Backbone atoms as SQL, in Angstrom:
CREATE TABLE atoms (id INTEGER PRIMARY KEY, chain TEXT, resi INTEGER, resn TEXT, atom TEXT, x REAL, y REAL, z REAL);
INSERT INTO atoms VALUES
  (1, 'A', 1, 'ASP', 'N', 4.739, -11.418, 0.774),
  (2, 'A', 1, 'ASP', 'CA', 4.166, -12.677, 0.323),
  (3, 'A', 1, 'ASP', 'C', 3.085, -13.174, 1.278),
  (4, 'A', 2, 'ALA', 'N', 3.346, -13.061, 2.568),
  (5, 'A', 2, 'ALA', 'CA', 2.373, -13.512, 3.564),
  (6, 'A', 2, 'ALA', 'C', 1.085, -12.701, 3.467),
  (7, 'A', 3, 'ALA', 'N', 1.222, -11.383, 3.283),
  (8, 'A', 3, 'ALA', 'CA', 0.034, -10.528, 3.170),
  (9, 'A', 3, 'ALA', 'C', -0.769, -10.866, 1.921),
  (10, 'A', 4, 'LEU', 'N', -0.091, -11.183, 0.810),
  (11, 'A', 4, 'LEU', 'CA', -0.806, -11.556, -0.424),
  (12, 'A', 4, 'LEU', 'C', -1.614, -12.836, -0.229),
  (13, 'A', 5, 'LYS', 'N', -1.016, -13.819, 0.420),
  (14, 'A', 5, 'LYS', 'CA', -1.723, -15.083, 0.672),
  (15, 'A', 5, 'LYS', 'C', -2.959, -14.839, 1.531),
  (16, 'A', 6, 'ARG', 'N', -2.801, -14.037, 2.551),
  (17, 'A', 6, 'ARG', 'CA', -3.945, -13.733, 3.429),
  (18, 'A', 6, 'ARG', 'C', -5.028, -12.976, 2.664),
  (19, 'A', 7, 'MET', 'N', -4.605, -12.017, 1.816),
  (20, 'A', 7, 'MET', 'CA', -5.561, -11.248, 1.024),
  (21, 'A', 7, 'MET', 'C', -6.352, -12.171, 0.090),
  (22, 'A', 8, 'HIS', 'N', -5.684, -13.101, -0.565),
  (23, 'A', 8, 'HIS', 'CA', -6.370, -14.045, -1.453),
  (24, 'A', 8, 'HIS', 'C', -7.417, -14.857, -0.691),
  (25, 'A', 9, 'ARG', 'N', -7.021, -15.347, 0.454),
  (26, 'A', 9, 'ARG', 'CA', -7.929, -16.164, 1.268),
  (27, 'A', 9, 'ARG', 'C', -9.148, -15.351, 1.691),
  (28, 'A', 10, 'GLU', 'N', -8.917, -14.136, 2.167),
  (29, 'A', 10, 'GLU', 'CA', -10.022, -13.311, 2.638),
  (30, 'A', 10, 'GLU', 'C', -10.918, -12.840, 1.492),
  (31, 'A', 11, 'LYS', 'N', -10.319, -12.512, 0.338),
  (32, 'A', 11, 'LYS', 'CA', -11.131, -12.100, -0.809),
  (33, 'A', 11, 'LYS', 'C', -12.040, -13.242, -1.260),
  (34, 'A', 12, 'SER', 'N', -11.512, -14.454, -1.256),
  (35, 'A', 12, 'SER', 'CA', -12.325, -15.610, -1.648),
  (36, 'A', 12, 'SER', 'C', -13.505, -15.788, -0.707),
  (37, 'A', 13, 'GLN', 'N', -13.270, -15.632, 0.586),
  (38, 'A', 13, 'GLN', 'CA', -14.345, -15.772, 1.562),
  (39, 'A', 13, 'GLN', 'C', -15.368, -14.651, 1.407),
  (40, 'A', 14, 'LYS', 'N', -14.915, -13.436, 1.200),
  (41, 'A', 14, 'LYS', 'CA', -15.818, -12.278, 1.085),
  (42, 'A', 14, 'LYS', 'C', -16.616, -12.304, -0.217),
  (43, 'A', 15, 'ARG', 'N', -16.031, -12.847, -1.278),
  (44, 'A', 15, 'ARG', 'CA', -16.754, -12.904, -2.557),
  (45, 'A', 15, 'ARG', 'C', -18.077, -13.644, -2.429),
  (46, 'A', 16, 'ALA', 'N', -18.102, -14.609, -1.557),
  (47, 'A', 16, 'ALA', 'CA', -19.337, -15.368, -1.354),
  (48, 'A', 16, 'ALA', 'C', -20.407, -14.512, -0.684),
  (49, 'A', 17, 'GLU', 'N', -20.012, -13.461, 0.029),
  (50, 'A', 17, 'GLU', 'CA', -20.953, -12.623, 0.762),
  (51, 'A', 17, 'GLU', 'C', -21.366, -11.355, 0.026),
  (52, 'A', 18, 'TYR', 'N', -20.499, -10.842, -0.838),
  (53, 'A', 18, 'TYR', 'CA', -20.740, -9.528, -1.452),
  (54, 'A', 18, 'TYR', 'C', -20.709, -9.618, -2.973),
  (55, 'A', 19, 'ASP', 'N', -21.426, -8.688, -3.628),
  (56, 'A', 19, 'ASP', 'CA', -21.432, -8.625, -5.081),
  (57, 'A', 19, 'ASP', 'C', -20.066, -8.238, -5.639),
  (58, 'A', 20, 'ARG', 'N', -19.472, -7.234, -5.023),
  (59, 'A', 20, 'ARG', 'CA', -18.177, -6.744, -5.486),
  (60, 'A', 20, 'ARG', 'C', -17.198, -6.730, -4.324),
  (61, 'A', 21, 'ILE', 'N', -15.960, -6.964, -4.667),
  (62, 'A', 21, 'ILE', 'CA', -14.924, -6.935, -3.642),
  (63, 'A', 21, 'ILE', 'C', -13.681, -6.301, -4.253),
  (64, 'A', 22, 'GLY', 'N', -13.035, -5.470, -3.515),
  (65, 'A', 22, 'GLY', 'CA', -11.803, -4.843, -3.977),
  (66, 'A', 22, 'GLY', 'C', -10.744, -4.985, -2.907),
  (67, 'A', 23, 'SER', 'N', -9.530, -4.683, -3.279),
  (68, 'A', 23, 'SER', 'CA', -8.461, -4.766, -2.299),
  (69, 'A', 23, 'SER', 'C', -7.481, -3.623, -2.536),
  (70, 'A', 24, 'LEU', 'N', -6.789, -3.283, -1.495),
  (71, 'A', 24, 'LEU', 'CA', -5.746, -2.275, -1.521),
  (72, 'A', 24, 'LEU', 'C', -4.753, -2.659, -0.435),
  (73, 'A', 25, 'MET', 'N', -3.502, -2.745, -0.802),
  (74, 'A', 25, 'MET', 'CA', -2.476, -3.093, 0.170),
  (75, 'A', 25, 'MET', 'C', -1.647, -1.840, 0.451),
  (76, 'A', 26, 'ILE', 'N', -1.488, -1.522, 1.729),
  (77, 'A', 26, 'ILE', 'CA', -0.661, -0.394, 2.157),
  (78, 'A', 26, 'ILE', 'C', 0.483, -0.962, 2.989),
  (79, 'A', 27, 'PHE', 'N', 1.701, -0.730, 2.531),
  (80, 'A', 27, 'PHE', 'CA', 2.884, -1.217, 3.222),
  (81, 'A', 27, 'PHE', 'C', 3.525, -0.048, 3.956),
  (82, 'A', 28, 'ILE', 'N', 3.564, -0.113, 5.277),
  (83, 'A', 28, 'ILE', 'CA', 4.161, 0.943, 6.092),
  (84, 'A', 28, 'ILE', 'C', 5.535, 0.456, 6.543),
  (85, 'A', 29, 'THR', 'N', 6.548, 1.263, 6.261),
  (86, 'A', 29, 'THR', 'CA', 7.918, 0.863, 6.570),
  (87, 'A', 29, 'THR', 'C', 8.651, 1.957, 7.330),
  (88, 'A', 30, 'ASP', 'N', 9.740, 1.581, 7.964),
  (89, 'A', 30, 'ASP', 'CA', 10.607, 2.559, 8.627),
  (90, 'A', 30, 'ASP', 'C', 12.050, 2.335, 8.186),
  (91, 'A', 31, 'SER', 'N', 12.207, 1.707, 7.038),
  (92, 'A', 31, 'SER', 'CA', 13.522, 1.279, 6.603),
  (93, 'A', 31, 'SER', 'C', 13.825, 1.734, 5.182),
  (94, 'A', 32, 'GLU', 'N', 15.109, 1.917, 4.893),
  (95, 'A', 32, 'GLU', 'CA', 15.531, 2.200, 3.530),
  (96, 'A', 32, 'GLU', 'C', 16.293, 1.004, 2.966),
  (97, 'A', 33, 'THR', 'N', 16.125, -0.146, 3.588),
  (98, 'A', 33, 'THR', 'CA', 16.865, -1.347, 3.225),
  (99, 'A', 33, 'THR', 'C', 16.752, -1.652, 1.732),
  (100, 'A', 34, 'GLU', 'N', 17.874, -1.959, 1.131),
  (101, 'A', 34, 'GLU', 'CA', 17.943, -2.314, -0.293),
  (102, 'A', 34, 'GLU', 'C', 18.040, -3.836, -0.395),
  (103, 'A', 35, 'GLU', 'N', 16.950, -4.527, -0.185),
  (104, 'A', 35, 'GLU', 'CA', 16.941, -5.979, -0.293),
  (105, 'A', 35, 'GLU', 'C', 16.693, -6.361, -1.744),
  (106, 'A', 36, 'PRO', 'N', 17.489, -7.270, -2.307),
  (107, 'A', 36, 'PRO', 'CA', 17.331, -7.628, -3.726),
  (108, 'A', 36, 'PRO', 'C', 15.939, -8.157, -4.065),
  (109, 'A', 37, 'GLU', 'N', 15.335, -8.884, -3.163),
  (110, 'A', 37, 'GLU', 'CA', 14.026, -9.478, -3.455),
  (111, 'A', 37, 'GLU', 'C', 12.868, -8.499, -3.254),
  (112, 'A', 38, 'LYS', 'N', 13.145, -7.343, -2.683),
  (113, 'A', 38, 'LYS', 'CA', 12.103, -6.359, -2.388),
  (114, 'A', 38, 'LYS', 'C', 11.353, -5.946, -3.653),
  (115, 'A', 39, 'ALA', 'N', 12.062, -5.592, -4.704),
  (116, 'A', 39, 'ALA', 'CA', 11.424, -5.160, -5.951),
  (117, 'A', 39, 'ALA', 'C', 10.584, -6.282, -6.558),
  (118, 'A', 40, 'THR', 'N', 11.045, -7.515, -6.455),
  (119, 'A', 40, 'THR', 'CA', 10.310, -8.666, -6.997),
  (120, 'A', 40, 'THR', 'C', 9.003, -8.880, -6.247),
  (121, 'A', 41, 'VAL', 'N', 9.049, -8.810, -4.941),
  (122, 'A', 41, 'VAL', 'CA', 7.852, -8.991, -4.119),
  (123, 'A', 41, 'VAL', 'C', 6.849, -7.863, -4.385),
  (124, 'A', 42, 'ILE', 'N', 7.349, -6.637, -4.517),
  (125, 'A', 42, 'ILE', 'CA', 6.470, -5.501, -4.791),
  (126, 'A', 42, 'ILE', 'C', 5.796, -5.656, -6.142),
  (127, 'A', 43, 'GLU', 'N', 6.550, -6.066, -7.152),
  (128, 'A', 43, 'GLU', 'CA', 5.973, -6.252, -8.491),
  (129, 'A', 43, 'GLU', 'C', 4.919, -7.365, -8.476),
  (130, 'A', 44, 'LYS', 'N', 5.187, -8.437, -7.760),
  (131, 'A', 44, 'LYS', 'CA', 4.219, -9.533, -7.635),
  (132, 'A', 44, 'LYS', 'C', 2.926, -9.031, -6.983),
  (133, 'A', 45, 'ALA', 'N', 3.061, -8.261, -5.925),
  (134, 'A', 45, 'ALA', 'CA', 1.886, -7.734, -5.233),
  (135, 'A', 45, 'ALA', 'C', 1.105, -6.786, -6.140),
  (136, 'A', 46, 'ARG', 'N', 1.810, -5.953, -6.906),
  (137, 'A', 46, 'ARG', 'CA', 1.138, -4.999, -7.804),
  (138, 'A', 46, 'ARG', 'C', 0.309, -5.695, -8.875),
  (139, 'A', 47, 'LYS', 'N', 0.691, -6.894, -9.239),
  (140, 'A', 47, 'LYS', 'CA', -0.087, -7.658, -10.226),
  (141, 'A', 47, 'LYS', 'C', -1.399, -8.146, -9.628),
  (142, 'A', 48, 'GLU', 'N', -1.464, -8.211, -8.319),
  (143, 'A', 48, 'GLU', 'CA', -2.621, -8.744, -7.614),
  (144, 'A', 48, 'GLU', 'C', -3.574, -7.666, -7.106),
  (145, 'A', 49, 'THR', 'N', -3.021, -6.523, -6.707),
  (146, 'A', 49, 'THR', 'CA', -3.822, -5.501, -6.036),
  (147, 'A', 49, 'THR', 'C', -3.125, -4.147, -6.117),
  (148, 'A', 50, 'PRO', 'N', -3.860, -3.057, -6.012),
  (149, 'A', 50, 'PRO', 'CA', -3.194, -1.768, -5.880),
  (150, 'A', 50, 'PRO', 'C', -2.320, -1.788, -4.620),
  (151, 'A', 51, 'LEU', 'N', -1.145, -1.234, -4.724),
  (152, 'A', 51, 'LEU', 'CA', -0.181, -1.283, -3.628),
  (153, 'A', 51, 'LEU', 'C', 0.394, 0.102, -3.396),
  (154, 'A', 52, 'GLU', 'N', 0.389, 0.531, -2.165),
  (155, 'A', 52, 'GLU', 'CA', 0.954, 1.823, -1.766),
  (156, 'A', 52, 'GLU', 'C', 1.948, 1.586, -0.640),
  (157, 'A', 53, 'GLY', 'N', 3.005, 2.362, -0.657),
  (158, 'A', 53, 'GLY', 'CA', 3.968, 2.331, 0.431),
  (159, 'A', 53, 'GLY', 'C', 4.003, 3.682, 1.105),
  (160, 'A', 54, 'LEU', 'N', 4.227, 3.682, 2.387),
  (161, 'A', 54, 'LEU', 'CA', 4.407, 4.939, 3.088),
  (162, 'A', 54, 'LEU', 'C', 5.311, 4.717, 4.280),
  (163, 'A', 55, 'ALA', 'N', 5.886, 5.806, 4.738),
  (164, 'A', 55, 'ALA', 'CA', 6.736, 5.776, 5.924),
  (165, 'A', 55, 'ALA', 'C', 6.430, 7.027, 6.735),
  (166, 'A', 56, 'VAL', 'N', 6.354, 6.872, 8.032),
  (167, 'A', 56, 'VAL', 'CA', 6.199, 8.026, 8.916),
  (168, 'A', 56, 'VAL', 'C', 7.618, 8.420, 9.296),
  (169, 'A', 57, 'THR', 'N', 8.131, 9.468, 8.629),
  (170, 'A', 57, 'THR', 'CA', 9.540, 9.799, 8.836),
  (171, 'A', 57, 'THR', 'C', 9.862, 11.221, 8.416),
  (172, 'A', 58, 'ARG', 'N', 10.900, 11.741, 9.001),
  (173, 'A', 58, 'ARG', 'CA', 11.499, 13.003, 8.567),
  (174, 'A', 58, 'ARG', 'C', 12.835, 12.716, 7.880),
  (175, 'A', 59, 'GLU', 'N', 13.215, 11.435, 7.815),
  (176, 'A', 59, 'GLU', 'CA', 14.491, 11.035, 7.225),
  (177, 'A', 59, 'GLU', 'C', 14.367, 10.956, 5.704),
  (178, 'A', 60, 'ALA', 'N', 15.147, 11.765, 5.018),
  (179, 'A', 60, 'ALA', 'CA', 15.087, 11.816, 3.558),
  (180, 'A', 60, 'ALA', 'C', 15.430, 10.468, 2.917),
  (181, 'A', 61, 'LYS', 'N', 16.376, 9.736, 3.494),
  (182, 'A', 61, 'LYS', 'CA', 16.776, 8.446, 2.901),
  (183, 'A', 61, 'LYS', 'C', 15.616, 7.450, 2.919),
  (184, 'A', 62, 'VAL', 'N', 14.879, 7.439, 4.001),
  (185, 'A', 62, 'VAL', 'CA', 13.738, 6.522, 4.103),
  (186, 'A', 62, 'VAL', 'C', 12.646, 6.949, 3.119),
  (187, 'A', 63, 'ALA', 'N', 12.345, 8.241, 3.084),
  (188, 'A', 63, 'ALA', 'CA', 11.329, 8.745, 2.151),
  (189, 'A', 63, 'ALA', 'C', 11.726, 8.459, 0.712),
  (190, 'A', 64, 'ASP', 'N', 12.998, 8.659, 0.379),
  (191, 'A', 64, 'ASP', 'CA', 13.474, 8.376, -0.985),
  (192, 'A', 64, 'ASP', 'C', 13.331, 6.902, -1.330),
  (193, 'A', 65, 'SER', 'N', 13.600, 6.028, -0.370),
  (194, 'A', 65, 'SER', 'CA', 13.468, 4.587, -0.608),
  (195, 'A', 65, 'SER', 'C', 12.014, 4.209, -0.875),
  (196, 'A', 66, 'VAL', 'N', 11.091, 4.766, -0.093),
  (197, 'A', 66, 'VAL', 'CA', 9.663, 4.489, -0.301),
  (198, 'A', 66, 'VAL', 'C', 9.251, 4.948, -1.693),
  (199, 'A', 67, 'ARG', 'N', 9.670, 6.146, -2.070),
  (200, 'A', 67, 'ARG', 'CA', 9.306, 6.664, -3.402),
  (201, 'A', 67, 'ARG', 'C', 9.937, 5.843, -4.520),
  (202, 'A', 68, 'LYS', 'N', 11.141, 5.335, -4.299),
  (203, 'A', 68, 'LYS', 'CA', 11.805, 4.503, -5.302),
  (204, 'A', 68, 'LYS', 'C', 11.013, 3.223, -5.559),
  (205, 'A', 69, 'TYR', 'N', 10.592, 2.561, -4.501),
  (206, 'A', 69, 'TYR', 'CA', 9.931, 1.267, -4.645),
  (207, 'A', 69, 'TYR', 'C', 8.424, 1.368, -4.899),
  (208, 'A', 70, 'TYR', 'N', 7.775, 2.379, -4.330),
  (209, 'A', 70, 'TYR', 'CA', 6.314, 2.438, -4.389),
  (210, 'A', 70, 'TYR', 'C', 5.767, 3.549, -5.261),
  (211, 'A', 71, 'GLY', 'N', 6.618, 4.452, -5.713),
  (212, 'A', 71, 'GLY', 'CA', 6.172, 5.502, -6.618),
  (213, 'A', 71, 'GLY', 'C', 6.460, 6.890, -6.097),
  (214, 'A', 72, 'ALA', 'N', 6.712, 7.789, -7.035),
  (215, 'A', 72, 'ALA', 'CA', 7.057, 9.166, -6.700),
  (216, 'A', 72, 'ALA', 'C', 5.938, 9.884, -5.961),
  (217, 'A', 73, 'ASP', 'N', 4.696, 9.419, -6.139),
  (218, 'A', 73, 'ASP', 'CA', 3.556, 10.074, -5.484),
  (219, 'A', 73, 'ASP', 'C', 3.232, 9.458, -4.121),
  (220, 'A', 74, 'SER', 'N', 4.155, 8.661, -3.586),
  (221, 'A', 74, 'SER', 'CA', 3.950, 8.076, -2.254),
  (222, 'A', 74, 'SER', 'C', 3.800, 9.189, -1.220),
  (223, 'A', 75, 'ILE', 'N', 2.917, 8.962, -0.286),
  (224, 'A', 75, 'ILE', 'CA', 2.650, 9.946, 0.758),
  (225, 'A', 75, 'ILE', 'C', 3.533, 9.620, 1.960),
  (226, 'A', 76, 'ILE', 'N', 4.284, 10.623, 2.410),
  (227, 'A', 76, 'ILE', 'CA', 5.222, 10.417, 3.513),
  (228, 'A', 76, 'ILE', 'C', 4.878, 11.372, 4.660),
  (229, 'A', 77, 'PRO', 'N', 4.040, 10.928, 5.601),
  (230, 'A', 77, 'PRO', 'CA', 3.748, 11.794, 6.748),
  (231, 'A', 77, 'PRO', 'C', 5.004, 11.979, 7.603),
  (232, 'A', 78, 'LYS', 'N', 5.173, 13.172, 8.132),
  (233, 'A', 78, 'LYS', 'CA', 6.366, 13.478, 8.925),
  (234, 'A', 78, 'LYS', 'C', 6.234, 13.072, 10.385),
  (235, 'A', 79, 'ASN', 'N', 4.986, 12.883, 10.842),
  (236, 'A', 79, 'ASN', 'CA', 4.794, 12.450, 12.226),
  (237, 'A', 79, 'ASN', 'C', 3.527, 11.605, 12.302),
  (238, 'A', 80, 'ILE', 'N', 3.365, 10.929, 13.404),
  (239, 'A', 80, 'ILE', 'CA', 2.267, 9.977, 13.574),
  (240, 'A', 80, 'ILE', 'C', 0.901, 10.663, 13.519),
  (241, 'A', 81, 'GLU', 'N', 0.840, 11.921, 13.894),
  (242, 'A', 81, 'GLU', 'CA', -0.428, 12.640, 13.845),
  (243, 'A', 81, 'GLU', 'C', -0.938, 12.792, 12.414),
  (244, 'A', 82, 'GLU', 'N', -0.041, 12.791, 11.429),
  (245, 'A', 82, 'GLU', 'CA', -0.409, 12.923, 10.019),
  (246, 'A', 82, 'GLU', 'C', -0.793, 11.588, 9.375),
  (247, 'A', 83, 'LEU', 'N', -0.560, 10.474, 10.072),
  (248, 'A', 83, 'LEU', 'CA', -0.818, 9.152, 9.483),
  (249, 'A', 83, 'LEU', 'C', -2.278, 8.934, 9.083),
  (250, 'A', 84, 'PRO', 'N', -3.270, 9.265, 9.924),
  (251, 'A', 84, 'PRO', 'CA', -4.658, 9.043, 9.498),
  (252, 'A', 84, 'PRO', 'C', -5.015, 9.789, 8.212),
  (253, 'A', 85, 'ASP', 'N', -4.542, 11.024, 8.062),
  (254, 'A', 85, 'ASP', 'CA', -4.820, 11.783, 6.851),
  (255, 'A', 85, 'ASP', 'C', -4.126, 11.156, 5.640),
  (256, 'A', 86, 'ALA', 'N', -2.905, 10.657, 5.839),
  (257, 'A', 86, 'ALA', 'CA', -2.177, 10.002, 4.750),
  (258, 'A', 86, 'ALA', 'C', -2.936, 8.760, 4.267),
  (259, 'A', 87, 'ILE', 'N', -3.419, 7.968, 5.192),
  (260, 'A', 87, 'ILE', 'CA', -4.169, 6.762, 4.823),
  (261, 'A', 87, 'ILE', 'C', -5.480, 7.146, 4.144),
  (262, 'A', 88, 'ARG', 'N', -6.143, 8.190, 4.629),
  (263, 'A', 88, 'ARG', 'CA', -7.366, 8.658, 3.980),
  (264, 'A', 88, 'ARG', 'C', -7.089, 9.062, 2.531),
  (265, 'A', 89, 'GLN', 'N', -6.001, 9.781, 2.298),
  (266, 'A', 89, 'GLN', 'CA', -5.635, 10.203, 0.950),
  (267, 'A', 89, 'GLN', 'C', -5.377, 9.001, 0.039),
  (268, 'A', 90, 'ILE', 'N', -4.696, 8.001, 0.565),
  (269, 'A', 90, 'ILE', 'CA', -4.415, 6.790, -0.221),
  (270, 'A', 90, 'ILE', 'C', -5.710, 6.084, -0.584),
  (271, 'A', 91, 'ILE', 'N', -6.601, 5.917, 0.378),
  (272, 'A', 91, 'ILE', 'CA', -7.869, 5.240, 0.120),
  (273, 'A', 91, 'ILE', 'C', -8.685, 6.023, -0.900),
  (274, 'A', 92, 'GLU', 'N', -8.777, 7.332, -0.731),
  (275, 'A', 92, 'GLU', 'CA', -9.525, 8.151, -1.695),
  (276, 'A', 92, 'GLU', 'C', -8.939, 8.036, -3.095),
  (277, 'A', 93, 'ARG', 'N', -7.624, 7.983, -3.197),
  (278, 'A', 93, 'ARG', 'CA', -6.971, 7.859, -4.491),
  (279, 'A', 93, 'ARG', 'C', -7.424, 6.597, -5.226),
  (280, 'A', 94, 'HIS', 'N', -7.636, 5.536, -4.490),
  (281, 'A', 94, 'HIS', 'CA', -7.978, 4.266, -5.121),
  (282, 'A', 94, 'HIS', 'C', -9.474, 4.010, -5.223),
  (283, 'A', 95, 'VAL', 'N', -10.272, 4.629, -4.378),
  (284, 'A', 95, 'VAL', 'CA', -11.709, 4.389, -4.367),
  (285, 'A', 95, 'VAL', 'C', -12.425, 5.288, -5.348),
  (286, 'A', 96, 'ARG', 'N', -11.851, 6.428, -5.671),
  (287, 'A', 96, 'ARG', 'CA', -12.494, 7.404, -6.562),
  (288, 'A', 96, 'ARG', 'C', -13.067, 6.788, -7.828),
  (289, 'A', 97, 'GLY', 'N', -12.355, 5.881, -8.458),
  (290, 'A', 97, 'GLY', 'CA', -12.791, 5.304, -9.718),
  (291, 'A', 97, 'GLY', 'C', -13.832, 4.195, -9.605),
  (292, 'A', 98, 'PHE', 'N', -14.201, 3.801, -8.413),
  (293, 'A', 98, 'PHE', 'CA', -15.139, 2.695, -8.244),
  (294, 'A', 98, 'PHE', 'C', -16.600, 3.104, -8.278),
  (295, 'A', 99, 'GLY', 'N', -16.891, 4.393, -8.260),
  (296, 'A', 99, 'GLY', 'CA', -18.272, 4.851, -8.314),
  (297, 'A', 99, 'GLY', 'C', -19.053, 4.522, -7.058),
  (298, 'A', 100, 'ILE', 'N', -18.405, 4.521, -5.931),
  (299, 'A', 100, 'ILE', 'CA', -19.090, 4.219, -4.660),
  (300, 'A', 100, 'ILE', 'C', -19.935, 5.409, -4.243),
  (301, 'A', 101, 'ARG', 'N', -21.147, 5.126, -3.788),
  (302, 'A', 101, 'ARG', 'CA', -22.070, 6.182, -3.346),
  (303, 'A', 101, 'ARG', 'C', -22.331, 6.083, -1.869);
């Protein structure tokens, strides 16, 4: 919720400066916590912006939780060295359709 509020504020400020503005939220977690409100917050965020979840982990339970909440195609790097490539893949996935040159 806090990230959504900040995103709204920043998008409003940037709209005054740029012709087009887009957003993408990436949630990085290290937990498999089953919080009841988690799905509600994720759905709310998805209505506002593309949302991706990822975890840097070798733990199957954590990876399964990320895929459950954020999608089966969630990228799960196994170590921190793979994180930059994972983020690049996520950004490319969402920017491809914008026709950026």
